[in-house]
C-alpha positions in Angstrom: 0.0 0.0 0.0 1.1 3.5 -0.7 2.7 5.4 2.1 0.6 8.4 1.1 -2.7 6.5 1.8 -3.6 8.2 5.1 -2.5 11.7 4.1 -4.7 11.2 1.0 -7.6 10.1 3.1 -7.3 13.2 5.3 -7.1 15.5 2.3 -10.2 14.0 0.6 -12.2 14.1 3.8 -11.3 17.8 4.3 -12.4 18.6 0.7 -15.6 16.6 1.0 -16.8 18.2 4.2 -15.7 21.6 3.0 -17.2 21.4 -0.5 -20.1 19.0 -0.3 -22.8 17.7 2.0 -21.4 14.3 2.6 -22.9 11.4 4.6 -22.0 7.8 5.1 -24.4 5.0 6.1 -23.5 1.5 7.2 -19.9 1.7 8.3 -20.7 -0.9 11.0 -21.1 -3.4 8.1 -17.4 -3.2 7.2 -15.4 -6.2 8.4 -12.5 -4.9 10.5 -9.9 -7.4 9.1 -9.4 -10.1 6.5 -9.7 -10.1 2.7 -12.6 -8.2 1.3 -13.8 -7.2 -2.1 -15.6 -3.8 -2.2 -18.0 -3.5 -5.2 -19.7 -0.3 -6.1 -21.6 1.5 -8.8 -19.5 4.1 -10.6 -20.6 7.7 -11.4 -17.5 9.9 -11.3 -13.7 9.8 -11.4 -13.9 11.0 -7.8 -15.6 7.7 -6.6 -12.4 5.8 -5.7 -10.9 8.5 -3.4 -14.3 9.2 -1.8 -15.0 5.6 -1.1 -11.5 5.0 0.1 -11.7 7.9 2.5 -15.1 6.9 3.9 -14.7 3.2 4.4 -12.6 2.3 7.5 -10.3 -0.1 5.6 -7.3 0.5 3.4 -8.6 -0.3 -0.1 -6.6 -0.9 -3.2 -8.8 0.0 -6.2 -8.6 -1.5 -9.7 -9.0 1.5 -11.9 -9.1 1.6 -15.7 -5.8 2.4 -17.3 -7.1 5.6 -19.0 -7.4 7.4 -15.6 -3.7 7.1 -15.0 -3.0 9.3 -18.1 -4.0 12.4 -16.2 -1.2 13.5 -13.9 -3.6 14.8 -11.2 -5.8 11.7 -11.2 -2.8 9.4 -11.4 -1.3 11.0 -8.3 -4.6 10.8 -6.5 -5.2 7.2 -7.4 -1.7 6.1 -6.6 -2.0 7.9 -3.2 -4.9 5.4 -2.5 -2.9 2.4 -3.6 -4.9 2.0 -6.9 -3.5 0.1 -9.8 -4.4 0.2 -13.5 -6.4 -2.5 -15.4 -6.9 -2.8 -19.1 -10.6 -3.2 -19.8 -10.5 -4.5 -23.4 -8.5 -7.6 -22.6 -7.8 -10.3 -20.0 -5.3 -8.2 -18.0 -3.4 -11.0 -16.2 -1.0 -8.6 -14.5 -3.9 -6.7 -12.9 -5.6 -10.0 -11.9 -2.4 -11.3 -10.2 -2.1 -8.0 -8.3 -5.8 -8.3 -7.2 -5.2 -11.8 -6.0 -2.1 -10.7 -4.1 -4.0 -7.9 -2.3 -6.6 -10.4 -1.1 -4.1 -13.1 -0.2 -2.4 -10.5 2.1 -5.7 -10.0 3.9 -6.4 -6.6 2.5 -9.4 -4.9 0.8 -9.8 -4.7 -3.0 -12.0 -2.1 -4.6 -13.8 -3.0 -7.9 -16.4 -1.2 -10.1 -18.2 -4.1 -11.8 -19.7 -1.9 -14.4 -16.1 -1.3 -15.7 -16.7 2.4 -16.4 -18.7 5.4 -15.3 -22.4 5.3 -16.0 -23.3 8.1 -18.4 -26.8 8.5 -17.2 -26.1 7.7 -13.5 -28.3 4.6 -13.7 -26.8 1.2 -12.7 -25.4 -0.6 -15.8 -24.8 -4.3 -16.4 -21.8 -5.7 -14.5 -18.8 -7.3 -16.2 -17.5 -10.7 -14.9 -14.2 -9.7 -13.5 -15.3 -9.0 -9.9 -17.1 -12.3 -9.7 -14.0 -14.1 -11.1 -11.8 -12.6 -8.5 -14.3 -13.5 -5.7 -14.7 -17.1 -6.8 -11.0 -17.6 -7.3 -10.1 -16.3 -3.8 -13.3 -17.0 -1.8 -13.1 -13.4 -0.4 -16.3 -12.0 1.0 -18.0 -9.2 -1.0 -19.1 -5.8 0.4 -21.7 -4.1 -1.8 -21.5 -0.3 -1.7 -23.7 2.4 -3.4 -22.5 6.0 -4.0 -24.7 8.7 -5.4 -24.4 12.5 -5.9 -20.9 12.4 -7.3 -22.3 12.6 -10.8 -22.8 16.3 -10.0 -19.1 16.9 -9.5 -18.5 18.2 -12.9 -17.4 21.7 -13.9 -18.7 24.0 -11.2 -20.6 21.3 -9.4 -18.7 21.9 -6.2 -19.9 25.5 -6.0 -23.4 24.3 -5.0 -22.2 21.9 -2.2 -23.9 18.9 -3.7 -25.3 16.2 -1.5 -23.2 13.0 -1.7 -24.2 9.7 0.0 -22.2 6.5 0.5 -24.4 3.6 1.5 -22.6 0.5 2.7 -24.5 -2.8 2.7 -24.0 -6.1 4.4 -21.1 -8.3 3.2 -21.9 -11.7 1.8 -19.7 -14.8 1.5 -18.5 -16.4 -1.7 -17.4 -20.0 -2.0 -13.9 -20.5 -3.5 -13.8 -22.5 -6.7 -10.8 -24.4 -8.0 -10.3 -25.2 -11.6 -12.5 -24.0 -14.4 -15.5 -21.8 -13.5 -18.5 -22.1 -15.8 -19.5 -18.8 -17.3 -23.0 -19.2 -16.0 -21.7 -19.3 -12.4 -19.8 -16.1 -13.0 -22.9 -14.5 -14.6 -25.1 -15.5 -11.7 -22.7 -14.1 -9.1 -22.3 -10.9 -11.1 -26.0 -10.4 -11.4 -26.4 -11.0 -7.6 -23.7 -8.4 -6.9 -25.5 -5.8 -9.1 -28.8 -6.5 -7.4 -27.2 -6.0 -4.0 -25.7 -2.7 -5.1 -29.1 -1.7 -6.6 -30.9 -2.3 -3.3 -28.7 0.4 -1.7 -29.5 3.0 -4.3 -32.4 5.4 -4.6 -35.0 4.2 -7.2 -33.9 6.7 -9.9 -30.4 5.2 -9.9 -31.3 1.5 -9.9 -32.6 1.0 -13.4 -34.8 -1.9 -14.4 -33.6 -5.4 -13.3 -33.0 -6.5 -16.9 -30.5 -3.6 -17.3 -28.4 -4.9 -14.4 -27.7 -8.3 -15.7 -24.8 -9.4 -17.9 -25.9 -9.8 -21.5 -23.3 -11.6 -23.5 -20.3 -9.7 -22.0 
């Protein structure tokens, strides 16, 4: 983990409480120790540092490679121990790093949608988070964040309301050998439904929008 993790947390908390109306619900649901996969919807580039600053665990986020091309975002993400993942291919390097995070009893942050939602409505999940969970047997913590979609341009000037809702973790059985795609799809759909249950209705989308369709 980056040595700048806790200074980064303090900086983000200061900015949040100064520039937004921020609230967190469900911190009592976060396991205090052990491997953990934090899965969340994704609305803004600011989601990883905000989630990382609010959840009382050190979280290493898997973030899409493109974000690291911005010097500011790269510095912020690296401060939180994030590492890049290539979306358009099976990024074995990123997977190995994710497994290492969990094998060391740490928390891994994943956005199953794979990218930010353009309309703020929950999108179908990709299979990567489910694969990592089933390969490691790490429990999954569903998280919902909303309000960060307003943090564009002059959004901070209006002190937007931002909420982070942390759900109950659920166990995942470790699977050795080949994992059938249907099992990955079923777990992915379950994850997305658990995230949806934490979101206000306008962010949830219809159930058929949250399932994996040939991805």
